[in-house]
All heavy atoms as atom14 arrays in JSON, in Angstrom:
{
  "sequence": "MAIRPILIAGDPRLTTCATPVTKFDAELAAFVDDLFETNTAAHGAGLAANQVGDP",
  "atom14_mask": [
    [1, 1, 1, 1, 1, 1, 1, 1, 0, 0, 0, 0, 0, 0],
    [1, 1, 1, 1, 1, 0, 0, 0, 0, 0, 0, 0, 0, 0],
    [1, 1, 1, 1, 1, 1, 1, 1, 0, 0, 0, 0, 0, 0],
    [1, 1, 1, 1, 1, 1, 1, 1, 1, 1, 1, 0, 0, 0],
    [1, 1, 1, 1, 1, 1, 1, 0, 0, 0, 0, 0, 0, 0],
    [1, 1, 1, 1, 1, 1, 1, 1, 0, 0, 0, 0, 0, 0],
    [1, 1, 1, 1, 1, 1, 1, 1, 0, 0, 0, 0, 0, 0],
    [1, 1, 1, 1, 1, 1, 1, 1, 0, 0, 0, 0, 0, 0],
    [1, 1, 1, 1, 1, 0, 0, 0, 0, 0, 0, 0, 0, 0],
    [1, 1, 1, 1, 0, 0, 0, 0, 0, 0, 0, 0, 0, 0],
    [1, 1, 1, 1, 1, 1, 1, 1, 0, 0, 0, 0, 0, 0],
    [1, 1, 1, 1, 1, 1, 1, 0, 0, 0, 0, 0, 0, 0],
    [1, 1, 1, 1, 1, 1, 1, 1, 1, 1, 1, 0, 0, 0],
    [1, 1, 1, 1, 1, 1, 1, 1, 0, 0, 0, 0, 0, 0],
    [1, 1, 1, 1, 1, 1, 1, 0, 0, 0, 0, 0, 0, 0],
    [1, 1, 1, 1, 1, 1, 1, 0, 0, 0, 0, 0, 0, 0],
    [1, 1, 1, 1, 1, 1, 0, 0, 0, 0, 0, 0, 0, 0],
    [1, 1, 1, 1, 1, 0, 0, 0, 0, 0, 0, 0, 0, 0],
    [1, 1, 1, 1, 1, 1, 1, 0, 0, 0, 0, 0, 0, 0],
    [1, 1, 1, 1, 1, 1, 1, 0, 0, 0, 0, 0, 0, 0],
    [1, 1, 1, 1, 1, 1, 1, 0, 0, 0, 0, 0, 0, 0],
    [1, 1, 1, 1, 1, 1, 1, 0, 0, 0, 0, 0, 0, 0],
    [1, 1, 1, 1, 1, 1, 1, 1, 1, 0, 0, 0, 0, 0],
    [1, 1, 1, 1, 1, 1, 1, 1, 1, 1, 1, 0, 0, 0],
    [1, 1, 1, 1, 1, 1, 1, 1, 0, 0, 0, 0, 0, 0],
    [1, 1, 1, 1, 1, 0, 0, 0, 0, 0, 0, 0, 0, 0],
    [1, 1, 1, 1, 1, 1, 1, 1, 1, 0, 0, 0, 0, 0],
    [1, 1, 1, 1, 1, 1, 1, 1, 0, 0, 0, 0, 0, 0],
    [1, 1, 1, 1, 1, 0, 0, 0, 0, 0, 0, 0, 0, 0],
    [1, 1, 1, 1, 1, 0, 0, 0, 0, 0, 0, 0, 0, 0],
    [1, 1, 1, 1, 1, 1, 1, 1, 1, 1, 1, 0, 0, 0],
    [1, 1, 1, 1, 1, 1, 1, 0, 0, 0, 0, 0, 0, 0],
    [1, 1, 1, 1, 1, 1, 1, 1, 0, 0, 0, 0, 0, 0],
    [1, 1, 1, 1, 1, 1, 1, 1, 0, 0, 0, 0, 0, 0],
    [1, 1, 1, 1, 1, 1, 1, 1, 0, 0, 0, 0, 0, 0],
    [1, 1, 1, 1, 1, 1, 1, 1, 1, 1, 1, 0, 0, 0],
    [1, 1, 1, 1, 1, 1, 1, 1, 1, 0, 0, 0, 0, 0],
    [1, 1, 1, 1, 1, 1, 1, 0, 0, 0, 0, 0, 0, 0],
    [1, 1, 1, 1, 1, 1, 1, 1, 0, 0, 0, 0, 0, 0],
    [1, 1, 1, 1, 1, 1, 1, 0, 0, 0, 0, 0, 0, 0],
    [1, 1, 1, 1, 1, 0, 0, 0, 0, 0, 0, 0, 0, 0],
    [1, 1, 1, 1, 1, 0, 0, 0, 0, 0, 0, 0, 0, 0],
    [1, 1, 1, 1, 1, 1, 1, 1, 1, 1, 0, 0, 0, 0],
    [1, 1, 1, 1, 0, 0, 0, 0, 0, 0, 0, 0, 0, 0],
    [1, 1, 1, 1, 1, 0, 0, 0, 0, 0, 0, 0, 0, 0],
    [1, 1, 1, 1, 0, 0, 0, 0, 0, 0, 0, 0, 0, 0],
    [1, 1, 1, 1, 1, 1, 1, 1, 0, 0, 0, 0, 0, 0],
    [1, 1, 1, 1, 1, 0, 0, 0, 0, 0, 0, 0, 0, 0],
    [1, 1, 1, 1, 1, 0, 0, 0, 0, 0, 0, 0, 0, 0],
    [1, 1, 1, 1, 1, 1, 1, 1, 0, 0, 0, 0, 0, 0],
    [1, 1, 1, 1, 1, 1, 1, 1, 1, 0, 0, 0, 0, 0],
    [1, 1, 1, 1, 1, 1, 1, 0, 0, 0, 0, 0, 0, 0],
    [1, 1, 1, 1, 0, 0, 0, 0, 0, 0, 0, 0, 0, 0],
    [1, 1, 1, 1, 1, 1, 1, 1, 0, 0, 0, 0, 0, 0],
    [1, 1, 1, 1, 1, 1, 1, 0, 0, 0, 0, 0, 0, 0]
  ],
  "atom14_positions": [
    [[79.4, 37.6, -182.09], [80.38, 37.76, -180.96], [80.97, 36.41, -180.6], [80.33, 35.46, -180.74], [79.64, 38.5, -179.75], [79.25, 39.87, -180.0], [78.78, 40.79, -178.56], [77.35, 39.97, -177.94], [0.0, 0.0, 0.0], [0.0, 0.0, 0.0], [0.0, 0.0, 0.0], [0.0, 0.0, 0.0], [0.0, 0.0, 0.0], [0.0, 0.0, 0.0]],
    [[82.11, 36.43, -180.02], [82.86, 35.31, -179.67], [83.63, 35.45, -178.37], [84.18, 36.56, -178.16], [83.73, 34.83, -180.79], [0.0, 0.0, 0.0], [0.0, 0.0, 0.0], [0.0, 0.0, 0.0], [0.0, 0.0, 0.0], [0.0, 0.0, 0.0], [0.0, 0.0, 0.0], [0.0, 0.0, 0.0], [0.0, 0.0, 0.0], [0.0, 0.0, 0.0]],
    [[83.66, 34.5, -177.62], [84.61, 34.43, -176.43], [85.95, 33.96, -176.97], [86.1, 32.88, -177.52], [84.08, 33.52, -175.31], [82.73, 34.14, -174.82], [85.08, 33.46, -174.14], [82.03, 33.19, -173.8], [0.0, 0.0, 0.0], [0.0, 0.0, 0.0], [0.0, 0.0, 0.0], [0.0, 0.0, 0.0], [0.0, 0.0, 0.0], [0.0, 0.0, 0.0]],
    [[86.95, 34.83, -176.74], [88.32, 34.49, -177.2], [89.14, 33.93, -176.05], [88.93, 34.28, -174.89], [88.93, 35.71, -177.71], [88.28, 36.29, -178.98], [88.91, 37.55, -179.38], [88.27, 38.05, -180.62], [88.95, 38.26, -181.71], [90.19, 38.11, -181.84], [88.26, 38.75, -182.74], [0.0, 0.0, 0.0], [0.0, 0.0, 0.0], [0.0, 0.0, 0.0]],
    [[90.12, 33.01, -176.34], [91.02, 32.62, -175.37], [91.86, 33.67, -174.71], [92.41, 34.5, -175.55], [91.85, 31.44, -176.04], [91.62, 31.66, -177.47], [90.4, 32.43, -177.66], [0.0, 0.0, 0.0], [0.0, 0.0, 0.0], [0.0, 0.0, 0.0], [0.0, 0.0, 0.0], [0.0, 0.0, 0.0], [0.0, 0.0, 0.0], [0.0, 0.0, 0.0]],
    [[92.1, 33.68, -173.46], [92.92, 34.66, -172.8], [94.3, 34.08, -172.6], [94.42, 32.98, -172.11], [92.27, 35.11, -171.44], [90.96, 35.73, -171.72], [93.27, 36.03, -170.7], [90.18, 36.07, -170.5], [0.0, 0.0, 0.0], [0.0, 0.0, 0.0], [0.0, 0.0, 0.0], [0.0, 0.0, 0.0], [0.0, 0.0, 0.0], [0.0, 0.0, 0.0]],
    [[95.3, 34.79, -173.0], [96.74, 34.43, -172.89], [97.11, 34.35, -171.44], [96.65, 35.13, -170.63], [97.6, 35.32, -173.73], [97.36, 35.41, -175.12], [98.36, 36.36, -175.83], [97.36, 33.99, -175.87], [0.0, 0.0, 0.0], [0.0, 0.0, 0.0], [0.0, 0.0, 0.0], [0.0, 0.0, 0.0], [0.0, 0.0, 0.0], [0.0, 0.0, 0.0]],
    [[97.98, 33.43, -171.12], [98.48, 33.2, -169.71], [99.89, 33.92, -169.6], [100.63, 33.9, -170.53], [98.63, 31.68, -169.44], [97.26, 31.0, -169.63], [99.06, 31.4, -167.98], [96.06, 31.47, -168.82], [0.0, 0.0, 0.0], [0.0, 0.0, 0.0], [0.0, 0.0, 0.0], [0.0, 0.0, 0.0], [0.0, 0.0, 0.0], [0.0, 0.0, 0.0]],
    [[100.13, 34.3, -168.36], [101.47, 34.99, -168.12], [102.59, 34.07, -168.61], [102.57, 32.84, -168.41], [101.57, 35.22, -166.63], [0.0, 0.0, 0.0], [0.0, 0.0, 0.0], [0.0, 0.0, 0.0], [0.0, 0.0, 0.0], [0.0, 0.0, 0.0], [0.0, 0.0, 0.0], [0.0, 0.0, 0.0], [0.0, 0.0, 0.0], [0.0, 0.0, 0.0]],
    [[103.61, 34.71, -169.29], [104.64, 33.91, -169.8], [104.58, 33.81, -171.32], [105.54, 33.63, -171.99], [0.0, 0.0, 0.0], [0.0, 0.0, 0.0], [0.0, 0.0, 0.0], [0.0, 0.0, 0.0], [0.0, 0.0, 0.0], [0.0, 0.0, 0.0], [0.0, 0.0, 0.0], [0.0, 0.0, 0.0], [0.0, 0.0, 0.0], [0.0, 0.0, 0.0]],
    [[103.42, 34.07, -171.87], [103.27, 33.98, -173.34], [103.95, 35.22, -173.93], [103.71, 36.42, -173.5], [101.73, 34.07, -173.66], [101.48, 33.76, -175.12], [102.0, 34.59, -176.0], [100.73, 32.88, -175.51], [0.0, 0.0, 0.0], [0.0, 0.0, 0.0], [0.0, 0.0, 0.0], [0.0, 0.0, 0.0], [0.0, 0.0, 0.0], [0.0, 0.0, 0.0]],
    [[104.79, 35.06, -174.87], [105.6, 36.22, -175.38], [104.73, 37.31, -176.16], [105.11, 38.41, -176.18], [106.56, 35.59, -176.4], [106.02, 34.24, -176.69], [105.17, 33.77, -175.47], [0.0, 0.0, 0.0], [0.0, 0.0, 0.0], [0.0, 0.0, 0.0], [0.0, 0.0, 0.0], [0.0, 0.0, 0.0], [0.0, 0.0, 0.0], [0.0, 0.0, 0.0]],
    [[103.53, 36.89, -176.51], [102.65, 37.92, -177.18], [102.22, 38.99, -176.17], [101.82, 40.05, -176.59], [101.43, 37.25, -177.75], [101.86, 36.36, -179.01], [100.65, 35.59, -179.5], [100.38, 34.51, -178.54], [99.42, 33.66, -178.71], [98.55, 33.73, -179.74], [99.14, 32.71, -177.82], [0.0, 0.0, 0.0], [0.0, 0.0, 0.0], [0.0, 0.0, 0.0]],
    [[102.28, 38.69, -174.89], [101.91, 39.71, -173.89], [102.9, 40.76, -173.74], [102.62, 41.82, -173.12], [101.66, 39.03, -172.54], [100.52, 38.04, -172.46], [100.44, 37.34, -171.18], [99.17, 38.8, -172.65], [0.0, 0.0, 0.0], [0.0, 0.0, 0.0], [0.0, 0.0, 0.0], [0.0, 0.0, 0.0], [0.0, 0.0, 0.0], [0.0, 0.0, 0.0]],
    [[104.1, 40.66, -174.27], [105.09, 41.7, -174.16], [105.21, 42.53, -175.39], [105.96, 43.45, -175.42], [106.45, 41.03, -173.87], [106.83, 40.27, -175.01], [106.48, 40.29, -172.61], [0.0, 0.0, 0.0], [0.0, 0.0, 0.0], [0.0, 0.0, 0.0], [0.0, 0.0, 0.0], [0.0, 0.0, 0.0], [0.0, 0.0, 0.0], [0.0, 0.0, 0.0]],
    [[104.42, 42.26, -176.36], [104.37, 43.14, -177.56], [103.55, 44.41, -177.32], [102.54, 44.38, -176.62], [103.84, 42.39, -178.87], [102.49, 41.99, -178.54], [104.62, 41.17, -179.1], [0.0, 0.0, 0.0], [0.0, 0.0, 0.0], [0.0, 0.0, 0.0], [0.0, 0.0, 0.0], [0.0, 0.0, 0.0], [0.0, 0.0, 0.0], [0.0, 0.0, 0.0]],
    [[104.03, 45.49, -177.94], [103.28, 46.78, -177.84], [102.05, 46.68, -178.71], [102.02, 46.08, -179.85], [104.17, 47.92, -178.29], [105.49, 48.22, -177.15], [0.0, 0.0, 0.0], [0.0, 0.0, 0.0], [0.0, 0.0, 0.0], [0.0, 0.0, 0.0], [0.0, 0.0, 0.0], [0.0, 0.0, 0.0], [0.0, 0.0, 0.0], [0.0, 0.0, 0.0]],
    [[100.98, 47.27, -178.23], [99.74, 47.36, -178.97], [99.91, 48.28, -180.22], [100.63, 49.29, -180.1], [98.55, 47.76, -178.13], [0.0, 0.0, 0.0], [0.0, 0.0, 0.0], [0.0, 0.0, 0.0], [0.0, 0.0, 0.0], [0.0, 0.0, 0.0], [0.0, 0.0, 0.0], [0.0, 0.0, 0.0], [0.0, 0.0, 0.0], [0.0, 0.0, 0.0]],
    [[99.12, 47.99, -181.26], [99.24, 48.84, -182.41], [98.13, 49.94, -182.25], [97.03, 49.69, -181.84], [98.77, 48.04, -183.72], [99.58, 46.92, -183.8], [98.77, 48.8, -184.94], [0.0, 0.0, 0.0], [0.0, 0.0, 0.0], [0.0, 0.0, 0.0], [0.0, 0.0, 0.0], [0.0, 0.0, 0.0], [0.0, 0.0, 0.0], [0.0, 0.0, 0.0]],
    [[98.5, 51.2, -182.55], [97.52, 52.28, -182.3], [96.32, 52.1, -183.24], [96.48, 51.69, -184.44], [98.31, 53.59, -182.72], [99.79, 53.13, -182.6], [99.89, 51.74, -182.92], [0.0, 0.0, 0.0], [0.0, 0.0, 0.0], [0.0, 0.0, 0.0], [0.0, 0.0, 0.0], [0.0, 0.0, 0.0], [0.0, 0.0, 0.0], [0.0, 0.0, 0.0]],
    [[95.14, 52.53, -182.75], [93.94, 52.43, -183.61], [93.97, 53.74, -184.43], [94.08, 54.84, -183.92], [92.67, 52.4, -182.74], [91.46, 52.56, -183.56], [92.71, 51.11, -181.95], [0.0, 0.0, 0.0], [0.0, 0.0, 0.0], [0.0, 0.0, 0.0], [0.0, 0.0, 0.0], [0.0, 0.0, 0.0], [0.0, 0.0, 0.0], [0.0, 0.0, 0.0]],
    [[93.81, 53.55, -185.73], [93.72, 54.72, -186.58], [92.34, 54.86, -187.29], [92.02, 55.92, -187.8], [94.86, 54.61, -187.7], [94.65, 53.43, -188.46], [96.25, 54.7, -187.09], [0.0, 0.0, 0.0], [0.0, 0.0, 0.0], [0.0, 0.0, 0.0], [0.0, 0.0, 0.0], [0.0, 0.0, 0.0], [0.0, 0.0, 0.0], [0.0, 0.0, 0.0]],
    [[91.63, 53.73, -187.26], [90.28, 53.8, -187.91], [89.39, 52.81, -187.1], [89.71, 51.76, -186.93], [90.38, 53.33, -189.35], [89.07, 53.31, -190.1], [89.23, 52.97, -191.53], [89.78, 51.64, -191.75], [89.72, 51.15, -193.13], [0.0, 0.0, 0.0], [0.0, 0.0, 0.0], [0.0, 0.0, 0.0], [0.0, 0.0, 0.0], [0.0, 0.0, 0.0]],
    [[88.21, 53.37, -186.71], [87.24, 52.55, -185.99], [86.2, 52.08, -186.99], [85.32, 52.87, -187.38], [86.62, 53.24, -184.81], [85.88, 52.35, -183.86], [86.52, 51.86, -182.75], [84.57, 51.96, -184.15], [85.95, 51.0, -181.9], [83.88, 51.13, -183.24], [84.57, 50.65, -182.13], [0.0, 0.0, 0.0], [0.0, 0.0, 0.0], [0.0, 0.0, 0.0]],
    [[86.33, 50.86, -187.5], [85.41, 50.38, -188.51], [84.61, 49.22, -187.93], [84.63, 48.87, -186.74], [86.16, 49.97, -189.78], [87.26, 48.93, -189.46], [87.28, 48.33, -188.41], [88.11, 48.68, -190.41], [0.0, 0.0, 0.0], [0.0, 0.0, 0.0], [0.0, 0.0, 0.0], [0.0, 0.0, 0.0], [0.0, 0.0, 0.0], [0.0, 0.0, 0.0]],
    [[83.78, 48.55, -188.81], [82.95, 47.47, -188.36], [83.77, 46.32, -187.78], [83.36, 45.63, -186.84], [82.08, 46.95, -189.5], [0.0, 0.0, 0.0], [0.0, 0.0, 0.0], [0.0, 0.0, 0.0], [0.0, 0.0, 0.0], [0.0, 0.0, 0.0], [0.0, 0.0, 0.0], [0.0, 0.0, 0.0], [0.0, 0.0, 0.0], [0.0, 0.0, 0.0]],
    [[84.88, 45.98, -188.4], [85.76, 44.95, -187.92], [86.17, 45.22, -186.51], [86.26, 44.35, -185.64], [86.96, 44.69, -188.84], [87.85, 43.63, -188.49], [89.07, 43.43, -189.37], [89.13, 44.13, -190.44], [89.91, 42.61, -189.13], [0.0, 0.0, 0.0], [0.0, 0.0, 0.0], [0.0, 0.0, 0.0], [0.0, 0.0, 0.0], [0.0, 0.0, 0.0]],
    [[86.67, 46.5, -186.24], [87.13, 46.76, -184.89], [85.95, 46.76, -183.9], [86.13, 46.32, -182.77], [87.83, 48.11, -184.91], [88.45, 48.58, -183.63], [89.43, 47.49, -182.99], [89.11, 49.89, -183.73], [0.0, 0.0, 0.0], [0.0, 0.0, 0.0], [0.0, 0.0, 0.0], [0.0, 0.0, 0.0], [0.0, 0.0, 0.0], [0.0, 0.0, 0.0]],
    [[84.86, 47.27, -184.32], [83.68, 47.23, -183.48], [83.25, 45.78, -183.06], [82.95, 45.51, -181.88], [82.47, 47.88, -184.14], [0.0, 0.0, 0.0], [0.0, 0.0, 0.0], [0.0, 0.0, 0.0], [0.0, 0.0, 0.0], [0.0, 0.0, 0.0], [0.0, 0.0, 0.0], [0.0, 0.0, 0.0], [0.0, 0.0, 0.0], [0.0, 0.0, 0.0]],
    [[83.42, 44.84, -183.96], [83.16, 43.48, -183.68], [84.17, 42.88, -182.66], [83.87, 42.14, -181.78], [83.14, 42.62, -184.96], [0.0, 0.0, 0.0], [0.0, 0.0, 0.0], [0.0, 0.0, 0.0], [0.0, 0.0, 0.0], [0.0, 0.0, 0.0], [0.0, 0.0, 0.0], [0.0, 0.0, 0.0], [0.0, 0.0, 0.0], [0.0, 0.0, 0.0]],
    [[85.42, 43.25, -182.87], [86.47, 42.91, -181.99], [86.26, 43.4, -180.61], [86.37, 42.68, -179.58], [87.87, 43.36, -182.5], [88.95, 43.06, -181.55], [89.39, 41.8, -181.46], [89.6, 44.01, -180.88], [90.46, 41.41, -180.58], [90.68, 43.74, -180.0], [91.07, 42.47, -179.87], [0.0, 0.0, 0.0], [0.0, 0.0, 0.0], [0.0, 0.0, 0.0]],
    [[85.81, 44.64, -180.49], [85.48, 45.24, -179.09], [84.38, 44.52, -178.52], [84.39, 44.14, -177.26], [85.22, 46.73, -179.27], [84.71, 47.3, -177.98], [86.48, 47.46, -179.71], [0.0, 0.0, 0.0], [0.0, 0.0, 0.0], [0.0, 0.0, 0.0], [0.0, 0.0, 0.0], [0.0, 0.0, 0.0], [0.0, 0.0, 0.0], [0.0, 0.0, 0.0]],
    [[83.37, 44.08, -179.25], [82.26, 43.25, -178.7], [82.87, 41.94, -178.16], [82.38, 41.5, -177.15], [81.25, 42.99, -179.8], [80.32, 44.19, -180.15], [80.27, 45.15, -179.29], [79.74, 44.2, -181.22], [0.0, 0.0, 0.0], [0.0, 0.0, 0.0], [0.0, 0.0, 0.0], [0.0, 0.0, 0.0], [0.0, 0.0, 0.0], [0.0, 0.0, 0.0]],
    [[83.8, 41.29, -178.93], [84.35, 40.11, -178.52], [85.13, 40.26, -177.14], [85.06, 39.49, -176.2], [85.38, 39.54, -179.51], [84.65, 38.95, -180.75], [83.44, 38.85, -180.76], [85.47, 38.6, -181.61], [0.0, 0.0, 0.0], [0.0, 0.0, 0.0], [0.0, 0.0, 0.0], [0.0, 0.0, 0.0], [0.0, 0.0, 0.0], [0.0, 0.0, 0.0]],
    [[85.84, 41.42, -177.01], [86.52, 41.75, -175.74], [85.6, 41.8, -174.58], [85.85, 41.31, -173.51], [87.36, 42.99, -175.98], [88.66, 42.97, -176.71], [89.29, 44.31, -176.74], [89.65, 41.88, -176.16], [0.0, 0.0, 0.0], [0.0, 0.0, 0.0], [0.0, 0.0, 0.0], [0.0, 0.0, 0.0], [0.0, 0.0, 0.0], [0.0, 0.0, 0.0]],
    [[84.47, 42.55, -174.79], [83.48, 42.64, -173.69], [82.9, 41.35, -173.3], [82.81, 41.04, -172.16], [82.38, 43.64, -174.13], [82.68, 45.11, -173.85], [82.92, 45.96, -174.95], [82.76, 45.6, -172.59], [83.19, 47.26, -174.69], [83.05, 46.91, -172.37], [83.29, 47.76, -173.44], [0.0, 0.0, 0.0], [0.0, 0.0, 0.0], [0.0, 0.0, 0.0]],
    [[82.62, 40.48, -174.32], [82.0, 39.19, -174.03], [82.99, 38.31, -173.39], [82.68, 37.56, -172.41], [81.54, 38.5, -175.33], [80.8, 37.26, -175.1], [80.16, 36.67, -176.33], [80.32, 37.21, -177.44], [79.46, 35.62, -176.23], [0.0, 0.0, 0.0], [0.0, 0.0, 0.0], [0.0, 0.0, 0.0], [0.0, 0.0, 0.0], [0.0, 0.0, 0.0]],
    [[84.22, 38.33, -173.81], [85.36, 37.51, -173.21], [85.55, 37.97, -171.74], [85.68, 37.11, -170.83], [86.65, 37.67, -173.94], [86.39, 37.26, -175.36], [87.76, 36.87, -173.36], [0.0, 0.0, 0.0], [0.0, 0.0, 0.0], [0.0, 0.0, 0.0], [0.0, 0.0, 0.0], [0.0, 0.0, 0.0], [0.0, 0.0, 0.0], [0.0, 0.0, 0.0]],
    [[85.66, 39.28, -171.48], [85.81, 39.85, -170.14], [84.7, 39.36, -169.24], [84.94, 39.03, -168.13], [85.93, 41.33, -170.24], [86.36, 41.9, -168.93], [87.41, 41.56, -168.35], [85.52, 42.82, -168.43], [0.0, 0.0, 0.0], [0.0, 0.0, 0.0], [0.0, 0.0, 0.0], [0.0, 0.0, 0.0], [0.0, 0.0, 0.0], [0.0, 0.0, 0.0]],
    [[83.47, 39.46, -169.69], [82.35, 39.18, -168.89], [82.29, 37.63, -168.5], [82.15, 37.29, -167.37], [81.04, 39.52, -169.64], [81.06, 40.92, -169.87], [79.82, 39.13, -168.8], [0.0, 0.0, 0.0], [0.0, 0.0, 0.0], [0.0, 0.0, 0.0], [0.0, 0.0, 0.0], [0.0, 0.0, 0.0], [0.0, 0.0, 0.0], [0.0, 0.0, 0.0]],
    [[82.61, 36.8, -169.58], [82.69, 35.35, -169.26], [83.81, 34.91, -168.29], [83.67, 34.07, -167.52], [82.96, 34.67, -170.58], [0.0, 0.0, 0.0], [0.0, 0.0, 0.0], [0.0, 0.0, 0.0], [0.0, 0.0, 0.0], [0.0, 0.0, 0.0], [0.0, 0.0, 0.0], [0.0, 0.0, 0.0], [0.0, 0.0, 0.0], [0.0, 0.0, 0.0]],
    [[84.87, 35.8, -168.31], [86.05, 35.52, -167.33], [85.88, 36.18, -166.07], [86.71, 36.11, -165.2], [87.3, 35.91, -168.0], [0.0, 0.0, 0.0], [0.0, 0.0, 0.0], [0.0, 0.0, 0.0], [0.0, 0.0, 0.0], [0.0, 0.0, 0.0], [0.0, 0.0, 0.0], [0.0, 0.0, 0.0], [0.0, 0.0, 0.0], [0.0, 0.0, 0.0]],
    [[84.72, 36.85, -165.83], [84.48, 37.64, -164.59], [85.66, 38.63, -164.38], [86.1, 38.77, -163.21], [84.24, 36.72, -163.39], [83.09, 35.76, -163.63], [81.78, 36.15, -163.63], [83.11, 34.42, -163.86], [81.06, 35.01, -163.9], [81.84, 34.04, -164.02], [0.0, 0.0, 0.0], [0.0, 0.0, 0.0], [0.0, 0.0, 0.0], [0.0, 0.0, 0.0]],
    [[86.12, 39.28, -165.43], [87.26, 40.06, -165.38], [86.92, 41.63, -165.01], [85.71, 41.93, -164.99], [0.0, 0.0, 0.0], [0.0, 0.0, 0.0], [0.0, 0.0, 0.0], [0.0, 0.0, 0.0], [0.0, 0.0, 0.0], [0.0, 0.0, 0.0], [0.0, 0.0, 0.0], [0.0, 0.0, 0.0], [0.0, 0.0, 0.0], [0.0, 0.0, 0.0]],
    [[87.92, 42.32, -164.7], [87.74, 43.8, -164.39], [88.12, 44.58, -165.59], [87.78, 45.77, -165.69], [88.58, 44.16, -163.22], [0.0, 0.0, 0.0], [0.0, 0.0, 0.0], [0.0, 0.0, 0.0], [0.0, 0.0, 0.0], [0.0, 0.0, 0.0], [0.0, 0.0, 0.0], [0.0, 0.0, 0.0], [0.0, 0.0, 0.0], [0.0, 0.0, 0.0]],
    [[88.86, 43.97, -166.56], [89.23, 44.69, -167.72], [90.05, 43.74, -168.61], [90.55, 42.74, -168.12], [0.0, 0.0, 0.0], [0.0, 0.0, 0.0], [0.0, 0.0, 0.0], [0.0, 0.0, 0.0], [0.0, 0.0, 0.0], [0.0, 0.0, 0.0], [0.0, 0.0, 0.0], [0.0, 0.0, 0.0], [0.0, 0.0, 0.0], [0.0, 0.0, 0.0]],
    [[90.18, 44.08, -169.85], [90.86, 43.19, -170.73], [91.51, 44.04, -171.91], [90.86, 44.86, -172.47], [89.92, 42.12, -171.35], [90.54, 41.04, -172.16], [91.38, 40.1, -171.24], [89.35, 40.16, -172.69], [0.0, 0.0, 0.0], [0.0, 0.0, 0.0], [0.0, 0.0, 0.0], [0.0, 0.0, 0.0], [0.0, 0.0, 0.0], [0.0, 0.0, 0.0]],
    [[92.76, 43.78, -172.2], [93.37, 44.44, -173.27], [93.55, 43.56, -174.54], [93.48, 42.36, -174.4], [94.85, 44.88, -172.88], [0.0, 0.0, 0.0], [0.0, 0.0, 0.0], [0.0, 0.0, 0.0], [0.0, 0.0, 0.0], [0.0, 0.0, 0.0], [0.0, 0.0, 0.0], [0.0, 0.0, 0.0], [0.0, 0.0, 0.0], [0.0, 0.0, 0.0]],
    [[93.6, 44.19, -175.71], [93.63, 43.46, -176.92], [94.76, 42.41, -176.94], [94.55, 41.26, -177.39], [93.72, 44.41, -178.09], [0.0, 0.0, 0.0], [0.0, 0.0, 0.0], [0.0, 0.0, 0.0], [0.0, 0.0, 0.0], [0.0, 0.0, 0.0], [0.0, 0.0, 0.0], [0.0, 0.0, 0.0], [0.0, 0.0, 0.0], [0.0, 0.0, 0.0]],
    [[95.92, 42.8, -176.41], [97.06, 41.81, -176.53], [96.87, 40.63, -175.57], [97.53, 39.57, -175.78], [98.41, 42.51, -176.35], [98.56, 43.05, -174.96], [97.66, 43.32, -174.25], [99.83, 43.36, -174.6], [0.0, 0.0, 0.0], [0.0, 0.0, 0.0], [0.0, 0.0, 0.0], [0.0, 0.0, 0.0], [0.0, 0.0, 0.0], [0.0, 0.0, 0.0]],
    [[95.91, 40.75, -174.73], [95.67, 39.56, -173.79], [94.86, 38.51, -174.48], [94.78, 37.46, -173.95], [94.9, 40.12, -172.51], [95.77, 40.91, -171.59], [94.97, 41.39, -170.41], [94.18, 42.41, -170.6], [95.18, 40.74, -169.29], [0.0, 0.0, 0.0], [0.0, 0.0, 0.0], [0.0, 0.0, 0.0], [0.0, 0.0, 0.0], [0.0, 0.0, 0.0]],
    [[94.31, 38.84, -175.64], [93.67, 37.77, -176.47], [94.46, 37.51, -177.77], [93.97, 36.94, -178.68], [92.21, 38.11, -176.8], [91.37, 38.08, -175.47], [92.07, 39.42, -177.48], [0.0, 0.0, 0.0], [0.0, 0.0, 0.0], [0.0, 0.0, 0.0], [0.0, 0.0, 0.0], [0.0, 0.0, 0.0], [0.0, 0.0, 0.0], [0.0, 0.0, 0.0]],
    [[95.78, 37.99, -177.74], [96.58, 37.71, -178.85], [96.52, 38.63, -180.05], [97.0, 38.31, -181.09], [0.0, 0.0, 0.0], [0.0, 0.0, 0.0], [0.0, 0.0, 0.0], [0.0, 0.0, 0.0], [0.0, 0.0, 0.0], [0.0, 0.0, 0.0], [0.0, 0.0, 0.0], [0.0, 0.0, 0.0], [0.0, 0.0, 0.0], [0.0, 0.0, 0.0]],
    [[95.83, 39.75, -179.95], [95.72, 40.67, -180.97], [96.3, 42.1, -180.65], [95.63, 42.87, -179.89], [94.18, 40.86, -181.36], [94.02, 41.63, -182.69], [94.87, 42.36, -183.08], [92.98, 41.35, -183.31], [0.0, 0.0, 0.0], [0.0, 0.0, 0.0], [0.0, 0.0, 0.0], [0.0, 0.0, 0.0], [0.0, 0.0, 0.0], [0.0, 0.0, 0.0]],
    [[97.45, 42.39, -181.11], [98.09, 43.63, -180.79], [97.39, 44.81, -181.37], [97.58, 45.94, -181.1], [99.52, 43.52, -181.21], [99.45, 42.56, -182.37], [98.33, 41.66, -182.06], [0.0, 0.0, 0.0], [0.0, 0.0, 0.0], [0.0, 0.0, 0.0], [0.0, 0.0, 0.0], [0.0, 0.0, 0.0], [0.0, 0.0, 0.0], [0.0, 0.0, 0.0]]
  ]
}
């Protein structure tokens, strides 16, 4: 697992639409673990994939 950098308001990647999930595989499961770890480290209430630069 890894803590990912969170994008700051004004970053153009925050305005892109997220890609729909079509398959939940090991790679996506690892990414979700990263999101949880990143959110916890930031004391956040929630985190979307595009907030860490991955649509």
